[in-house]
N, C-alpha and C positions, 0 to 999 in steps of 0.2 A: 425545452432544451437550450442550453447556451450555444450560440453559434461559435464554431471553432475560431473565428477571428476575434471573438471577445475573450478568449482564454490566453492571458499572458503569463500567468503564474499558476503553479500547480503545487499543492502540498499533499504529499502521500503520508497516510498515518497507518502503520501497520504494527502488529505485536512482535514479529520475529524477523531476523535476517532471512531472506528468501521469499517472504510472503508476497511481496510486489513482483518478484521475478517470476514466480509461478502465476500470479493473477493478472499482471498488467504491464510486464516489462517491454512488450512489443509496442504497446500504446505509449509508454513513456519515451521510448526511442523515437516514435513518430512525432511526439510533442517536441522534443529536443530538436529534431531535424527542422522544425518549423520556427525555431527560435524562442520557444517557450521556456521560462524558467522553472526548474523542478527541484524540490527540496523533499528529501526522505526524513521522516521522523519515525524512529523505532522505539516502542515502548520498552522492550526487553533486549538484552544482548544475545538471547537464544542459548543461555548457559545449560539448558536442560535438554538441548537437542543433540544430534549426532549418534553414531553407531559404534564408535570406538570407546569400549569401557574402560580402556587404560588412560584416557584423558579426563582429568578432573573438571568440575564445573567452571572453576575460574578460567582455567586455560581454554576450555571450550568456548566460553564467552568471549575471550580475546580473539580467538581463531575466527569465530563467526562474525564479529565486528569487522575484522580485515577482510573477510570474504565478501561482506556486503559492500564495502568501499570498492573492492575490485569488480564486483558485479555491476555496480552503479556506473562505473567508468565505461563498461561495455555498451552502455545505452546513453552515455553522454552526461550523466548526473555526477556532480562533485560535492554537493552539499548534503552530507549524511549525518544526522543527529541521532543521539540515543538518550533516552530518559533514565535507563538503568534499573527498571523495575525487575524482580525476580521472574524468570521464564517459568511458566506453568502455574503461576500464582496470581495472575493479573485479575484484578476486579475493576469495575467501573466506578471508582470512588470519586469523591469530590477533588481529592488531591490529583488524580489522573486527569480529570476534566480540567482543572486549573492549568496543569502542565501543558495540555494540548492547546487550551485556549490561549496560553502565553505565546506558543509558537505561531498559532494562527494570527495573532496580532503583530508578531514580529515579521512574518513572512508576507502577510496580506494577500493570500491567494484568491483568485477567481473560482478555483475548483479544489475541492478536497476529494481524494480517493482514499477509501478505507475498506475495511472488511464489514460485511453485513453482520449485524448483531442478532440476526434471526438463525435459527437452526435449519440447516438444509437436510431434509429427510431423503432427497434423492441421491445425495453423495455426502458421505460423513466428513471428509477431509476439510471442507471449508468451516466446519462447526467446532473446531478446537475451542475450548473455553476462553483462551486468550484472545482468539480472533473475535469472538462474540463480545468479549468485554471491551476491547479496544474500539470496536465499531460503535458500541453503545456510548462509550465516553466520548469519542469523537463527534457523533451526532450531537450529543448534548453540548459539547464545546462549540460546535458550529451555531447551534440554536438551542438555548438562548445566550450561552456564556460570552463567546467572543464579541458578539455584537451589542451586548448590553453593558454600558459603563459602570452600571451598579453591581454587576457581577464580579466577584473577586476584585474589590476595589483596590487592593494592593498593586494589581498589575498596572493601573492607571496612576494612582497616587505615588507609589514608591518606584515603579519601573518606568513610568511614562509611556505606557503602551495604550494608545487610543483604541477604542472599540473598532471592530471590523466585521463587515458582513460578507460571508462567503456565499456566492451566488448558486452554487450547485454542488452536490455530493454524488460521486459515483461509488457504488458498493460492489466489492468483489465477492464472489461466492454465493451470490443470490440464486435462490431457486427459481425466481421469476425475473430474469434479466429483460430489460427493454431498450438496451442501447448496445450496439455492437461496433467495434472498431476494426477495420480492415488492416491487419498487420502482415500481410504477405510480403511486403517490402522489408520488414524488420524482424521477421521471425528468426533468422539466423543469429541476430544479435541478442534476442531473448534466450535462445538456447545457449549461447556463449556466456551470458550472465548466469544462467542456471548452472552451468558447468563450473563457474567460479566458486560456487558453494560446494566445494570438495567434500566437506564433512557431511553433507546431506545428499548429494547426488553422485559421488564417486562410485558407489556401488551399483549404479543403475545403468546397465549396459544398453537398455532400450529407452533411455531418456528422450532422444530425439523423436523416435517413433511415437512414444506415448504422448509427448506434447503436441506433435503435429496432428495426431488423431483428435485430441480434444479441440484443437483450433480449427480443424476441418469440419468438425460437427458444428461449432459455433457459426462458421462461415455458411454452412447450409442453412442453419436457422435464419441467418441474416439475408439470405437470398443472393449471396455472392456467387460469382462463376466458379465452376469446378476447378480445383487446383488452388483455391484461395484459402486464406487462414484469417481467423478473427478472434478477438477477445471480447468477453461478454460482461456487461455491468447492469446494475439497476440504477438508473439515474433518478435522483431525488432533488427536485427543486426546492429552494429554501425561501422563496419570496411569499 
């Protein structure tokens, strides 16, 4: 496990707006509070999400991009990037790997946070096909693509992006988490970030209770005191 003092930059790679807010916004807020630089990279604009059938896909995508920017501000993140792939059709292609590897080389993070590429049989939500696709592509972009100067040579030869080795990856939605982050001090900002996704959470009257119940369960698994909240990840070393 990376020591927290060794984490100066974090790149979050997710499929949709709101993925990081459900899976790790409390952790992101804690990172930002410590002075860590955090960048969000979204593979899609979320144009196939939402519950208002009167809103077309293009307008939905624009709304959700704006919601993610607003949600990011709640936890102190200002750099939000979007690759523009179609929502619901994401695949772990070479093109997606190259696009993620490009941003890894641009940002040069110590840690990448992304979705688990494995299906979660205990809870279906994390197993959205887009989540699994972006997790698979992100892991391949971390190893071997971003660190190998011979992979996607155009990134180096045409764009001047030197190879970069990410030291660790944290997976959201894993059925076998092995790392917990105490987010008791930042849980309210996580919930505020989720409320910023009005198209996704505006209908959820019990959002705060639902989220706190999940996080209290993880806190119990982590052995934290009663009344604590935690987010859970599977930490994957890359060395």
